[in-house]
C-alpha positions as CSV (number, residue, x, y, z in Angstrom):
1,M,30.9,-7.3,25.1
2,E,31.3,-7.9,21.1
3,S,30.9,-11.7,21.7
4,E,27.3,-11.2,23.4
5,K,26.0,-9.8,20.1
6,P,23.1,-11.6,18.4
7,N,24.5,-13.2,15.3
8,M,22.0,-10.8,13.2
9,P,22.1,-11.4,9.1
10,Q,24.9,-9.0,7.8
11,M,22.3,-6.7,5.6
12,I,21.1,-6.2,9.3
13,A,24.2,-5.8,11.3
14,E,26.3,-3.4,8.7
15,S,23.0,-0.9,8.1
16,P,24.0,2.5,9.5
17,L,22.0,5.1,11.4
18,V,21.4,8.0,8.9
19,K,20.2,11.5,10.2
20,P,17.2,12.8,9.0
21,T,18.0,15.5,6.5
22,L,14.7,17.1,6.3
23,P,14.4,20.0,9.0
24,Q,12.3,20.0,11.8
25,S,8.6,22.0,10.6
26,G,7.3,22.6,13.8
27,R,4.1,20.4,13.2
28,L,5.0,17.3,15.2
29,P,4.8,17.4,18.8
30,L,8.5,15.5,18.8
31,I,11.9,16.9,18.4
32,T,14.5,14.5,19.1
33,E,14.4,10.9,19.1
34,D,14.3,10.5,23.6
35,D,11.0,12.5,22.7
36,Y,9.9,9.5,20.2
37,R,10.8,7.1,22.7
38,R,9.0,8.7,25.7
39,V,5.6,9.3,23.6
40,Y,5.8,6.0,22.2
41,Q,6.3,4.5,26.0
42,E,3.5,6.5,27.5
43,S,1.1,5.5,24.4
44,V,1.2,2.0,24.8
45,N,1.0,2.3,28.5
46,H,-2.2,4.5,28.2
47,L,-3.8,3.3,24.5
48,G,-7.0,4.8,24.7
49,S,-6.1,8.3,26.0
50,Y,-3.5,8.2,23.3
51,W,-5.7,7.6,20.6
52,A,-8.2,9.9,21.9
53,N,-5.7,12.3,21.8
54,V,-5.4,12.2,18.3
55,A,-8.6,11.8,17.8
56,R,-9.6,15.3,19.4
57,E,-7.3,16.9,16.6
58,L,-10.2,16.4,14.3
59,Q,-14.1,16.9,14.1
60,W,-16.8,15.3,15.9
61,D,-20.3,15.6,16.1
62,E,-20.8,14.0,19.2
63,P,-18.3,13.0,21.9
64,W,-17.6,9.6,22.8
65,Q,-17.7,8.6,26.5
66,E,-15.3,6.0,26.7
67,D,-12.2,6.0,24.7
68,L,-11.4,2.3,24.3
69,V,-13.3,-0.7,25.4
70,G,-12.3,-4.5,24.8
71,E,-9.3,-5.9,23.7
72,L,-8.2,-8.1,20.2
73,P,-10.0,-9.0,18.3
74,D,-12.9,-7.4,19.8
75,F,-12.7,-3.6,20.8
76,K,-14.1,-0.3,19.8
77,F,-12.4,2.7,20.0
78,F,-14.4,6.5,20.9
79,V,-18.2,4.2,22.0
80,G,-20.4,7.0,21.6
81,G,-18.5,9.1,19.6
82,K,-20.1,10.2,16.0
83,G,-18.5,12.0,13.4
84,N,-17.7,11.8,8.9
85,V,-15.1,11.1,7.1
86,S,-15.9,13.1,4.3
87,A,-16.7,16.5,6.8
88,N,-13.0,16.0,8.4
89,C,-11.3,15.3,4.6
90,I,-13.5,18.1,2.8
91,D,-16.2,20.4,4.9
92,R,-13.6,21.5,7.6
93,H,-10.8,23.1,5.2
94,L,-13.5,24.9,3.3
95,E,-13.0,28.1,5.9
96,T,-9.6,28.6,5.4
97,K,-8.7,26.0,2.0
98,G,-11.4,26.5,0.1
99,D,-9.8,27.9,-3.0
100,K,-6.7,25.9,-2.6
101,A,-6.2,23.0,-4.7
102,A,-6.6,19.3,-3.4
103,L,-6.4,17.5,-6.6
104,I,-4.1,17.8,-9.5
105,W,-5.3,14.7,-11.7
106,V,-2.5,13.8,-14.6
107,A,-3.0,11.1,-17.1
108,E,-0.9,9.0,-19.3
109,D,-2.4,10.3,-22.1
110,G,-1.5,14.1,-21.1
111,Q,-4.7,15.3,-19.8
112,E,-4.7,17.4,-16.9
113,R,-7.3,18.4,-14.5
114,S,-7.3,19.9,-10.7
115,W,-10.3,20.9,-8.7
116,T,-9.9,22.9,-5.3
117,Y,-11.1,21.7,-1.8
118,R,-14.6,23.4,-2.9
119,E,-14.8,22.1,-6.1
120,L,-14.5,18.6,-4.4
121,H,-16.8,19.6,-1.9
122,Q,-19.4,20.3,-4.6
123,E,-18.8,17.4,-6.3
124,T,-18.9,14.7,-3.3
125,A,-22.0,16.7,-2.0
126,K,-24.3,16.4,-4.8
127,M,-23.0,12.6,-5.8
128,A,-24.3,11.7,-2.3
129,Q,-27.4,12.9,-2.4
130,V,-27.8,11.3,-5.8
131,L,-27.5,8.6,-4.0
132,A,-29.6,9.1,-1.3
133,D,-32.2,10.0,-3.3
134,W,-31.9,6.4,-4.8
135,G,-32.6,5.1,-1.1
136,I,-28.9,4.7,0.0
137,K,-28.5,4.6,3.0
138,S,-26.0,3.8,6.1
139,G,-24.7,-0.2,5.9
140,D,-25.5,-0.2,1.9
141,V,-22.7,-1.3,-0.3
142,V,-21.5,0.6,-3.0
143,A,-18.8,-0.8,-5.5
144,I,-16.7,1.7,-6.9
145,Y,-15.0,0.2,-9.8
146,L,-12.6,3.2,-11.1
147,P,-9.2,4.1,-11.9
148,N,-7.1,7.3,-10.7
149,L,-9.7,9.8,-11.5
150,L,-11.0,13.0,-9.4
151,E,-14.4,11.5,-9.2
152,T,-12.6,8.6,-7.8
153,F,-12.5,11.1,-4.4
154,A,-15.6,12.4,-4.8
155,A,-17.4,9.1,-5.0
156,V,-15.3,7.2,-2.0
157,H,-16.4,10.6,0.0
158,A,-19.9,10.7,-1.1
159,C,-20.4,7.5,0.1
160,Y,-18.6,8.0,3.5
161,R,-21.0,11.5,3.7
162,I,-24.1,9.4,4.1
163,G,-22.3,6.3,5.8
164,A,-22.8,3.6,2.7
165,I,-19.8,0.7,2.6
166,Y,-18.0,1.1,-0.3
167,N,-15.9,-1.7,-1.9
168,I,-13.6,-0.3,-3.7
169,I,-12.3,-2.6,-6.5
170,F,-9.0,-2.3,-8.5
171,S,-9.8,-1.5,-12.0
172,G,-7.2,-3.7,-13.7
173,F,-9.4,-6.9,-12.2
174,S,-10.6,-9.0,-15.2
175,P,-14.8,-9.7,-15.2
176,Q,-14.7,-12.7,-13.2
177,A,-12.7,-11.2,-10.3
178,L,-15.0,-8.2,-10.4
179,Y,-17.8,-10.8,-10.3
180,D,-16.8,-12.5,-7.1
181,R,-16.3,-9.3,-5.1
182,L,-19.8,-8.0,-6.3
183,I,-21.5,-11.0,-5.7
184,D,-19.6,-11.3,-1.8
185,T,-20.8,-7.8,-1.0
186,H,-24.4,-7.5,-2.6
187,P,-23.9,-3.6,-4.0
188,K,-26.8,-1.8,-4.8
189,V,-25.0,0.8,-6.9
190,V,-21.7,0.4,-9.0
191,I,-19.5,3.8,-9.8
192,T,-17.3,3.0,-12.6
193,A,-15.9,4.6,-15.8
194,D,-16.6,4.1,-19.6
195,E,-12.8,2.9,-20.2
196,A,-9.1,3.6,-18.5
197,W,-6.2,4.1,-20.0
198,R,-2.9,2.0,-19.2
199,R,0.2,1.7,-21.1
200,G,-1.0,3.5,-24.2
201,R,-4.4,1.1,-24.4
202,R,-8.2,1.6,-23.7
203,I,-9.5,-0.8,-20.5
204,P,-13.3,-0.9,-21.2
205,L,-14.1,-0.7,-17.5
206,K,-18.0,-0.4,-18.5
207,N,-17.8,-3.0,-20.9
208,N,-16.4,-5.4,-18.5
209,L,-18.7,-4.7,-16.0
210,D,-21.8,-5.3,-18.5
211,T,-20.5,-9.2,-19.0
212,I,-21.6,-9.9,-15.2
213,V,-23.3,-7.1,-14.0
214,D,-26.8,-8.9,-14.8
215,R,-25.8,-11.9,-12.8
216,V,-25.7,-9.6,-10.0
217,S,-29.3,-8.9,-8.9
218,S,-28.9,-6.5,-5.8
219,V,-27.0,-4.0,-8.5
220,E,-30.1,-1.6,-8.9
221,Q,-28.0,1.8,-10.4
222,V,-24.9,2.0,-12.3
223,V,-22.9,5.5,-12.6
224,V,-20.6,5.7,-15.6
225,V,-17.7,8.5,-15.6
226,R,-17.0,10.0,-18.9
227,R,-13.2,9.4,-19.0
228,T,-12.7,8.8,-22.5
229,G,-16.0,10.0,-23.9
230,T,-16.2,6.7,-26.3
231,L,-19.3,5.4,-27.6
232,D,-18.8,2.4,-27.5
233,V,-20.3,1.8,-24.6
234,T,-23.9,0.3,-23.9
235,M,-26.1,2.4,-21.4
236,K,-29.0,0.3,-20.0
237,S,-32.5,2.3,-19.7
238,G,-33.3,3.0,-16.1
239,R,-30.0,1.9,-14.6
240,D,-27.0,3.2,-15.9
241,H,-26.8,7.1,-15.6
242,Y,-23.6,9.0,-16.5
243,W,-21.7,11.0,-13.7
244,D,-22.2,14.4,-15.5
245,D,-26.0,14.0,-16.2
246,L,-26.5,13.3,-12.3
247,V,-23.9,15.5,-11.0
248,Q,-25.5,19.5,-12.4
249,P,-25.2,22.8,-11.0
250,G,-29.0,22.6,-9.4
251,T,-28.0,19.0,-7.8
252,P,-28.7,19.7,-3.8
253,L,-25.7,19.6,-1.9
254,M,-25.9,16.8,0.8
255,P,-24.9,17.4,4.5
256,P,-22.5,15.1,6.1
257,R,-24.7,12.3,8.6
258,P,-23.2,11.7,11.8
259,L,-22.2,8.4,12.1
260,D,-21.3,5.9,14.7
261,A,-17.3,5.7,15.4
262,N,-17.0,2.2,15.4
263,A,-19.6,1.7,12.3
264,P,-18.2,-0.1,9.0
265,G,-16.7,2.6,6.5
266,F,-15.5,0.3,3.3
267,V,-14.7,-3.0,2.4
268,I,-11.2,-3.7,0.7
269,Y,-10.4,-7.0,-0.7
270,T,-6.7,-8.7,-0.5
271,S,-6.1,-10.8,-3.3
272,G,-6.3,-14.8,-2.6
273,T,-4.2,-17.4,-3.7
274,T,-6.1,-20.2,-4.0
275,S,-8.4,-19.6,-1.4
276,K,-11.4,-17.1,-1.6
277,P,-10.2,-13.6,-1.3
278,K,-11.1,-11.4,2.0
279,G,-13.2,-8.4,2.0
280,L,-11.4,-6.7,4.5
281,V,-13.6,-4.2,6.6
282,H,-12.6,-0.8,8.3
283,A,-14.2,1.2,10.6
284,G,-15.2,4.5,8.8
285,M,-13.8,7.2,11.7
286,G,-11.3,4.6,13.2
287,F,-9.7,4.2,10.0
288,L,-9.6,8.1,9.3
289,V,-7.9,8.9,13.1
290,S,-5.4,6.2,11.8
291,A,-4.8,7.3,8.2
292,Y,-4.5,11.2,10.2
293,H,-2.0,9.9,12.3
294,N,0.3,7.8,9.9
295,V,0.3,10.6,7.4
296,K,1.2,13.1,10.4
297,Y,4.4,11.6,11.6
298,A,5.7,9.5,8.4
299,L,5.1,12.4,5.7
300,D,4.3,15.6,7.5
301,L,2.6,17.1,5.1
302,G,2.5,20.8,4.9
303,P,1.0,23.9,3.2
304,E,4.2,24.0,1.1
305,D,3.8,20.0,-0.3
306,I,2.8,19.3,-3.3
307,Y,2.2,15.5,-2.8
308,W,2.0,12.4,-4.8
309,C,1.1,9.0,-3.2
310,T,1.9,6.8,-6.7
311,A,-0.5,3.7,-5.5
312,D,-3.8,2.8,-7.4
313,T,-6.8,3.2,-5.7
314,G,-7.7,-0.3,-5.5
315,W,-5.1,-1.0,-3.0
316,L,-5.0,0.3,0.4
317,T,-2.0,2.5,0.3
318,F,-3.8,4.6,-1.8
319,P,-6.8,5.1,0.8
320,I,-4.5,5.6,3.7
321,F,-1.8,8.0,2.4
322,E,-4.2,10.0,-0.2
323,L,-7.9,9.4,-0.2
324,V,-8.3,9.9,3.5
325,G,-4.8,10.7,5.4
326,A,-3.8,13.4,2.6
327,L,-7.2,15.0,2.4
328,A,-7.4,15.0,6.3
329,H,-4.3,17.3,6.6
330,G,-5.6,19.7,3.5
331,A,-3.0,19.0,1.3
332,T,-2.4,19.1,-2.6
333,A,-2.4,15.6,-3.8
334,L,-1.7,14.8,-7.1
335,V,-3.4,11.9,-8.6
336,Y,-1.8,10.0,-11.8
337,E,-3.6,7.6,-13.9
338,G,-1.6,5.1,-15.9
339,A,1.9,3.5,-16.1
340,L,5.1,5.0,-14.5
341,D,7.2,3.9,-17.4
342,Y,5.0,4.7,-20.0
343,P,5.4,6.5,-23.1
344,D,9.1,6.8,-22.0
345,P,11.4,5.8,-18.5
346,D,11.2,9.3,-17.6
347,R,7.6,9.8,-17.2
348,V,7.9,9.8,-13.1
349,Y,10.7,12.8,-13.3
350,Q,8.6,14.9,-15.6
351,I,5.9,14.7,-13.3
352,I,7.9,15.5,-10.4
353,E,9.5,18.5,-12.4
354,Q,6.2,19.9,-14.1
355,H,4.5,20.3,-10.5
356,R,7.1,20.6,-8.4
357,V,6.4,17.7,-6.6
358,S,7.9,17.9,-3.3
359,K,6.9,14.1,-1.4
360,I,6.1,11.1,-2.9
361,F,4.8,7.9,-1.2
362,T,5.3,4.6,-3.3
363,A,6.8,1.0,-3.8
364,P,10.3,0.2,-3.4
365,T,9.8,-1.3,-6.9
366,L,9.1,1.4,-8.5
367,L,12.6,2.5,-7.3
368,R,14.2,-0.3,-8.2
369,M,12.5,0.0,-11.9
370,L,14.1,3.8,-12.0
371,A,17.6,2.1,-11.2
372,R,17.2,-0.5,-13.7
373,Y,16.4,2.1,-16.5
374,G,19.5,4.6,-15.3
375,A,20.8,7.7,-14.4
376,E,20.7,9.1,-17.9
377,W,17.2,9.1,-17.5
378,I,17.0,11.8,-15.2
379,G,19.0,14.0,-17.7
380,S,18.4,17.1,-17.4
381,H,15.1,17.2,-15.4
382,D,15.3,19.2,-12.3
383,L,14.3,17.0,-9.4
384,S,15.1,20.1,-6.4
385,S,11.9,20.2,-5.4
386,L,11.5,16.6,-4.1
387,K,12.4,16.3,-0.6
388,L,11.0,13.2,0.9
389,I,10.2,9.1,-0.4
390,G,8.3,7.6,1.7
391,L,7.8,3.4,0.9
392,V,5.7,0.3,1.9
393,G,5.1,-3.0,0.3
394,E,8.2,-4.5,-0.3
395,P,11.7,-4.8,1.5
396,L,13.8,-2.0,0.5
397,D,17.3,-3.1,-0.3
398,A,20.2,-1.0,0.9
399,N,21.9,-0.8,-2.5
400,T,18.8,0.8,-4.5
401,W,18.3,3.0,-1.2
402,Q,21.7,4.3,-1.7
403,W,21.0,4.8,-5.4
404,V,18.1,6.7,-4.7
405,R,19.7,8.7,-2.1
406,D,22.4,9.9,-4.4
407,V,21.4,9.6,-7.9
408,M,18.0,11.1,-7.6
409,G,18.4,13.2,-4.4
410,N,21.7,14.6,-4.9
411,G,22.7,12.9,-1.3
412,V,20.1,15.0,0.9
413,L,16.6,13.1,-0.1
414,E,15.3,11.5,2.9
415,I,13.7,8.2,2.4
416,N,11.1,6.7,5.1
417,N,10.9,3.2,4.5
418,T,7.5,1.8,5.9
419,Y,5.8,-1.4,7.0
420,G,1.9,-2.0,7.0
421,Q,-0.7,-4.4,5.4
422,S,-4.1,-4.2,4.1
423,E,-5.5,-5.6,7.5
424,T,-3.6,-3.0,9.7
425,G,-5.0,0.1,8.0
426,S,-1.6,2.0,8.0
427,A,2.2,1.7,7.9
428,W,2.7,1.3,11.7
429,T,6.6,1.3,11.3
430,S,8.1,4.3,10.2
431,S,10.6,7.0,10.5
432,V,9.1,10.2,12.1
433,V,10.1,12.7,9.3
434,G,13.2,15.0,10.6
435,V,13.0,13.4,14.0
436,T,13.9,9.5,13.9
437,R,17.2,8.0,12.3
438,S,16.9,6.0,9.3
439,K,18.6,2.5,8.1
440,P,18.9,1.6,4.8
441,G,16.8,-1.4,4.8
442,S,14.9,-1.3,7.7
443,C,11.1,-0.3,8.3
444,G,12.0,2.0,11.2
445,M,10.6,2.0,14.1
446,P,6.8,1.6,15.4
447,L,4.9,4.7,15.6
448,P,3.4,5.8,18.6
449,G,-0.2,4.1,19.7
450,H,1.2,0.4,18.5
451,R,2.0,-2.2,20.9
452,Y,4.3,-5.0,19.3
453,S,6.2,-8.0,19.8
454,I,8.5,-10.4,18.3
455,V,8.2,-14.4,19.2
456,D,9.1,-17.6,18.8
457,D,6.6,-20.3,17.9
458,Q,5.7,-21.0,21.8
459,G,4.8,-17.0,21.8
460,A,7.5,-16.1,24.1
461,R,9.5,-12.8,23.0
462,V,12.8,-13.4,21.2
463,P,15.9,-11.1,22.0
464,A,17.1,-8.2,20.1
465,G,18.5,-9.7,16.8
466,V,16.9,-12.6,16.8
467,E,14.2,-13.6,14.0
468,G,10.5,-14.2,15.0
469,Y,6.8,-13.8,14.3
470,L,6.1,-10.6,14.1
471,L,2.7,-9.7,16.1
472,L,0.5,-6.7,17.3
473,N,-0.7,-7.2,21.1
474,A,-3.3,-4.7,21.5
475,P,-6.0,-2.9,19.3
476,F,-5.4,0.5,17.4
477,P,-8.0,2.5,15.4
478,G,-6.6,1.6,11.6
479,L,-7.2,-2.4,12.5
480,A,-9.6,-4.3,10.0
481,R,-12.7,-5.4,12.4
482,T,-14.0,-8.2,10.4
483,I,-13.9,-10.3,7.1
484,F,-17.1,-9.2,5.3
485,G,-19.6,-11.8,5.9
486,D,-16.9,-14.2,7.2
487,P,-16.1,-13.0,11.0
488,E,-14.8,-16.5,12.0
489,R,-12.4,-16.4,9.1
490,Y,-11.1,-13.2,10.8
491,R,-10.5,-14.9,14.2
492,S,-9.1,-18.3,12.9
493,Q,-6.6,-16.0,10.2
494,Y,-5.2,-13.7,12.4
495,F,-6.0,-14.8,16.2
496,R,-5.8,-18.6,16.3
497,Q,-2.0,-18.9,16.5
498,F,-1.6,-16.5,19.2
499,P,-4.5,-15.8,21.3
500,G,-4.9,-12.3,22.3
501,A,-2.4,-11.0,19.8
502,Y,-3.0,-10.3,15.8
503,S,-0.5,-12.1,13.4
504,T,0.9,-10.4,10.8
505,A,2.4,-13.6,9.4
506,D,5.2,-12.0,8.6
507,A,8.7,-12.9,10.0
508,A,10.9,-9.8,11.5
509,I,13.6,-8.9,13.4
510,E,14.6,-5.9,15.8
511,D,18.1,-4.7,15.7
512,L,20.1,-3.3,18.6
513,D,19.0,-0.2,17.7
514,G,15.0,-0.5,18.1
515,H,14.4,-0.5,14.1
516,I,12.2,-3.6,12.8
517,W,13.2,-5.6,10.0
518,V,10.7,-7.4,8.4
519,L,12.0,-10.5,6.4
520,G,9.1,-11.5,4.0
521,R,5.8,-13.9,5.0
522,V,6.5,-16.5,7.1
523,D,5.9,-19.1,5.0
524,D,9.4,-16.9,2.8
525,V,11.7,-18.1,5.2
526,I,12.9,-21.3,4.2
527,N,14.6,-24.2,5.8
528,V,17.6,-25.5,4.5
529,A,19.3,-28.5,6.3
530,G,17.8,-27.5,9.5
531,H,19.1,-23.9,9.1
532,R,16.9,-20.9,8.4
533,L,17.3,-18.8,5.9
534,S,15.7,-15.2,4.9
535,T,14.4,-14.7,1.3
536,M,14.7,-11.3,2.1
537,E,18.6,-11.6,2.7
538,M,19.5,-13.5,0.3
539,E,17.6,-11.0,-2.5
540,S,19.6,-8.4,-0.8
541,A,23.0,-10.3,-1.4
542,L,21.7,-10.5,-5.0
543,L,21.1,-6.7,-5.7
544,E,24.1,-5.4,-4.6
545,V,25.7,-7.2,-7.6
546,E,26.2,-4.4,-10.0
547,G,23.6,-5.0,-12.8
548,V,21.0,-6.8,-10.8
549,S,17.8,-4.4,-10.9
550,E,15.2,-6.8,-9.2
551,A,15.5,-10.2,-7.0
552,A,13.2,-12.8,-6.3
553,V,14.1,-16.3,-4.0
554,I,11.6,-18.9,-3.2
555,G,11.9,-22.2,-1.4
556,V,11.3,-25.6,-3.3
557,A,11.5,-28.9,-2.2
558,D,14.7,-31.0,-2.1
559,N,14.9,-34.7,-1.1
560,I,18.3,-34.0,0.8
561,K,18.4,-30.9,2.6
562,G,14.2,-30.5,2.9
563,M,14.2,-26.8,1.0
564,V,16.7,-25.2,-0.9
565,P,16.2,-21.5,-2.3
566,V,15.7,-20.5,-6.0
567,A,16.7,-17.4,-7.3
568,F,15.2,-15.2,-10.3
569,V,16.4,-11.9,-11.3
570,T,16.0,-9.0,-13.8
571,M,18.9,-6.6,-15.3
572,N,19.6,-3.3,-15.8
573,R,18.8,-1.9,-19.2
574,Q,22.5,-0.6,-19.4
575,N,25.5,-3.3,-20.3
576,S,26.5,-5.4,-17.0
577,P,29.5,-7.3,-15.7
578,M,27.5,-10.6,-16.0
579,S,26.2,-9.9,-19.7
580,Q,28.9,-12.2,-20.6
581,G,30.4,-15.6,-18.7
582,D,28.9,-17.4,-16.1
583,W,26.2,-15.2,-14.7
584,Q,24.7,-17.4,-12.6
585,Q,27.5,-19.1,-10.8
586,F,28.6,-15.3,-10.2
587,L,25.3,-14.5,-8.7
588,S,25.4,-17.8,-6.5
589,Q,28.6,-17.0,-5.6
590,S,27.4,-13.6,-4.4
591,V,24.8,-15.0,-2.1
592,V,27.2,-17.5,-0.5
593,D,29.8,-14.5,0.3
594,A,27.2,-12.7,2.0
595,I,25.7,-15.7,4.0
596,G,27.1,-19.0,3.6
597,S,27.6,-22.2,1.5
598,I,23.8,-23.1,3.4
599,A,22.2,-20.5,1.3
600,R,23.5,-21.2,-2.1
601,P,20.8,-21.2,-4.9
602,A,19.9,-24.3,-6.9
603,Q,19.1,-22.2,-9.5
604,V,19.5,-19.0,-10.7
605,F,17.0,-17.7,-13.4
606,R,17.4,-14.6,-15.3
607,L,13.9,-13.0,-16.6
608,D,13.0,-10.0,-18.5
609,A,10.1,-8.9,-16.1
610,M,8.7,-10.1,-12.5
611,P,4.9,-11.1,-12.4
612,K,4.0,-8.1,-10.2
613,T,0.6,-6.4,-8.7
614,R,-0.7,-2.8,-9.7
615,S,1.3,-1.9,-6.2
616,G,4.5,-3.4,-7.7
617,K,5.1,-6.0,-5.1
618,I,6.8,-9.3,-7.2
619,V,4.5,-12.2,-6.5
620,R,7.1,-15.0,-5.5
621,R,4.3,-17.6,-5.2
622,L,3.5,-17.3,-8.9
623,L,7.2,-17.9,-9.8
624,K,7.2,-20.8,-7.6
625,E,3.9,-22.5,-9.2
626,L,5.3,-21.8,-12.9
627,L,8.8,-23.4,-11.9
628,Q,7.2,-26.4,-10.0
629,N,3.8,-26.8,-12.1
630,G,4.4,-25.4,-15.3
631,Q,1.9,-23.2,-14.9
632,A,0.0,-20.5,-12.5
633,T,-2.9,-22.4,-10.4
634,G,-3.5,-19.9,-7.9
635,D,-5.4,-16.4,-8.4
636,I,-3.6,-14.1,-10.6
637,T,-6.5,-10.9,-11.1
638,G,-4.3,-8.8,-9.2
639,L,-1.3,-9.1,-11.5
640,E,-0.5,-5.7,-13.9
641,D,-0.1,-7.6,-16.5
642,P,-1.0,-11.3,-16.8
643,E,0.4,-11.5,-20.3
644,I,4.2,-11.8,-18.7
645,L,3.2,-15.3,-16.9
646,P,3.7,-17.3,-20.4
647,V,7.2,-15.2,-21.1
648,I,8.2,-16.0,-17.7
649,M,7.8,-19.3,-18.2
650,E,9.1,-20.0,-21.4
651,Q,12.5,-18.5,-20.1
652,I,12.3,-20.5,-17.3
653,G,11.9,-23.6,-19.1
654,H,15.0,-22.5,-21.3
655,Q,17.3,-22.1,-18.2
656,E,16.4,-25.1,-16.5
657,K,19.2,-27.4,-15.9
């Protein structure tokens, strides 16, 4: 009966099911949604055997004796098995794809280079030999402080090849943030570049490293990639070496070492707030199996595809969907260094057209940015090669979904909005490309092999349509195994509130069709006079207003209501209905019309730009700090442009009532 349906948010209740537009490729073991449901149920009933079957699609040096041992948080997959990530991503393709382009590098300053799989193998195996000659062994840490370069792939896979644990560090970090991560992991080697390019400026990576490296006593060797060839670099004799001086025609090729399936493969840090950033440890082979599986179902890469993941190598999206996941499938991957709207807003369209890009994995923020610039920037660019856009990072609003599909994709572009975290090592809710239907704004359905639940404060499952805490109730190979040097923090942060389950700390709703809607962090669900309101729902209402390109909503303390919502928006570059008049009242009323008067923002601020990470996430915490404290008091090391903060502060000050 209609009256028995849950009272779901409007954005969920009204979202239509959209059939996939990509035809069946024949590469997936699923054809229909009924196939998906059957395989999913079988997978969660028999997790060990399911993941073992996925792992058997890859190459192993020694077989495992047990598929899965233990439960959350103490578990192991493929116990006794040995393999190598580098061998699976590179070596096993040489016989059939050795001369195929593995990587196409495009730089903001116009430079382009490419490597075949054979060339990638040569660079990787030689650098692995260099590291081995320096005495780097399994379990030693190598820090990689590089932008998106071809050499970044070789550096990562050189570590995988010998069992070194690589610590991948975002190249936009400040020297202090770099120091914090180096001192925490005690690397013996740091691999960096002389400089990087970003928005027409040179970023002095080696010089940044030099300001702090002498205080990291563990560092014995530094490798420098000649990105710009600048002479303004100090090279310390005996410690510092140029990449091309080490990787020579006569350098031997290091064969891949068989490594334990559960041995740590890499450390990647999540940005902190006021606390110490967390170094998440992922198992090498476990991460490979999970990333391979994720890319298979969420992207279905084939030999015909030119594929582009727009993320920075310092964020886990890039290792999942390009460094490991794409190469494990033998794909041709485009690698871009620089800002995606520089020097002009049509930079993305230029690259798609020039290289006939067929599939992209990116963040919703990029799509909102393109919509903000307007359709005129597409102009005469031929985007007919583009068949699929995959997304992760921010909730995707229906308005942007429709703009991308209709304007960029002529009504036939397939859009796959997924959900995952650095901790999960995969985007585990997703559409299955060409098989399952999507919904504008939802994160699809859980991929096979992932057992989940949505629960209330006491851990009891909530019905469909009811908001709750999103949990993962069983292990899977890509889940982070610990926090580097702090296993107790790992247990307390992720497993204490709901023992036996991994807590995502995100609020979510599963709708009546089985689609998962992630509403944001639990802390972002605000309680207004006893009513729990989703900031995502309020943001979606604002994004439905013509002219609004980005929206962020935070909760602030209120003496009467406990908390009230405050909204921030950026506007499209073209003329909008709110260029004149009481736009604040207009925007507030749009939220009221969509949700109700209880959701009326106490204030709406119009900004020129939002504070964002390099991966495109809006840092709502900083908006709250600027509004309440007049300054950013937490971690800002992950921001794309820290200089935007005083501008935002000034704009808030001018508009405050």
